[in-house]
C-alpha positions in Angstrom: -8.6 -9.6 20.5 -9.7 -8.0 17.0 -13.3 -8.5 15.5 -14.2 -7.7 12.2 -17.7 -7.1 11.0 -18.5 -7.3 7.1 -21.5 -5.8 5.3 -22.7 -4.8 2.2 -23.3 -8.2 0.5 -26.6 -9.5 -1.1 -28.5 -10.3 -4.3 -27.7 -8.1 -7.1 -28.8 -8.2 -11.0 -26.1 -9.1 -14.1 -24.3 -5.4 -14.7 -25.4 -4.0 -11.2 -23.0 -2.5 -8.4 -22.2 -3.4 -4.7 -20.3 -1.9 -2.1 -18.5 -4.0 0.5 -17.1 -2.6 3.8 -15.3 -4.3 6.6 -14.9 -2.5 9.9 -11.9 -3.7 12.4 -12.2 -3.0 16.3 -10.7 -4.4 19.2 -7.2 -4.3 20.3 -6.1 -2.3 17.4 -2.4 -0.3 17.8 -2.8 0.1 13.7 -3.7 -1.9 10.6 -1.2 -2.5 7.8 -2.2 -4.4 4.7 -6.3 -5.1 4.4 -7.6 -7.2 1.6 -10.6 -8.9 0.1 -11.0 -12.6 -0.7 -13.6 -14.8 -2.2 -14.5 -18.5 -2.0 -17.0 -20.5 -3.9 -17.9 -24.1 -3.0 -15.2 -26.7 -3.7 -12.5 -23.9 -4.6 -9.8 -22.6 -2.8 -10.1 -19.0 -1.2 -8.7 -16.3 -3.8 -7.4 -13.0 -3.6 -9.7 -10.3 -4.8 -7.9 -7.1 -3.9 -5.4 -5.9 -1.5 -4.1 -2.2 -0.1 -1.2 -1.3 1.9 -1.5 1.2 4.7 0.3 3.7 2.5 -2.7 3.0 -0.1 -0.9 0.6 -2.6 -3.3 -1.5 -4.4 -3.2 -4.8 -6.0 -5.9 -6.6 -8.0 -6.6 -10.1 -9.4 -6.0 -9.8 -13.1 -9.4 -11.3 -13.8 -11.1 -8.5 -12.5 -10.0 -6.2 -15.4 -10.7 -3.0 -13.4 -14.0 -3.7 -12.3 -13.4 -3.7 -8.6 -11.7 -0.8 -6.5 -10.5 -1.3 -2.8 -9.8 1.5 -0.7 -9.7 2.4 3.0 -10.3 4.8 5.6 -7.6 4.4 8.3 -9.1 6.7 10.5 -12.4 4.3 10.8 -10.2 0.9 10.5 -12.3 0.3 7.6 -11.7 -1.2 4.1 -14.1 -0.9 1.1 -14.6 -3.0 -2.0 -16.5 -1.3 -4.7 -17.8 -3.9 -7.2 -19.3 -2.6 -10.7 -20.5 -4.4 -13.6 -21.3 -7.7 -11.8 -21.8 -10.9 -13.5 -22.7 -14.7 -12.4 -18.8 -15.2 -12.1 -18.4 -12.9 -9.4 -20.9 -15.1 -6.9 -19.0 -16.0 -3.9 -18.6 -15.4 0.0 -16.6 -12.4 0.1 -14.3 -12.6 3.3 -12.2 -9.5 4.6 -8.5 -9.9 5.9 -6.7 -7.3 8.0 -3.2 -7.5 9.2 -3.2 -5.7 12.7 -0.1 -4.7 14.7 -1.2 -4.7 18.4 0.1 -2.9 21.2 3.2 -5.7 21.7 4.4 -4.7 18.3 3.4 -8.0 16.6 1.6 -8.2 13.3 -1.6 -10.6 13.3 -3.5 -11.8 10.6 -7.9 -11.9 11.1 -10.8 -12.6 8.8 -14.1 -11.3 8.8 -17.1 -13.7 9.0 -17.9 -13.5 5.0 -20.6 -12.1 3.2 -22.6 -13.4 0.1 -22.7 -11.9 -2.7 -25.1 -13.5 -5.7 -25.0 -12.1 -9.0 -28.7 -13.4 -10.7 -31.4 -12.2 -13.1 
């Protein structure tokens, strides 16, 4: 099986920055798409950013260039750099990866979630 371990969340003041990491391990032949989602209580989980194996990126329009997604294929890790944070960014952030197994199947996995709280 595949495990995703997220780190980097925490409490930050408005205008501050955080860098989230998500490392995948386990039965992985290769990783295709990787992405970050976030969720607040009572709301649907929403896409923050995604990145393909080739480095193409897609962002939620509301982020207005404040977030940057990147990946290190050698480390099976995806990052989310978050700048100019405000209270609207407070949420649980989840990593998602699409993994190709040794059998050639594509399967989606979720991280455990990491809390990001923006407050003064």
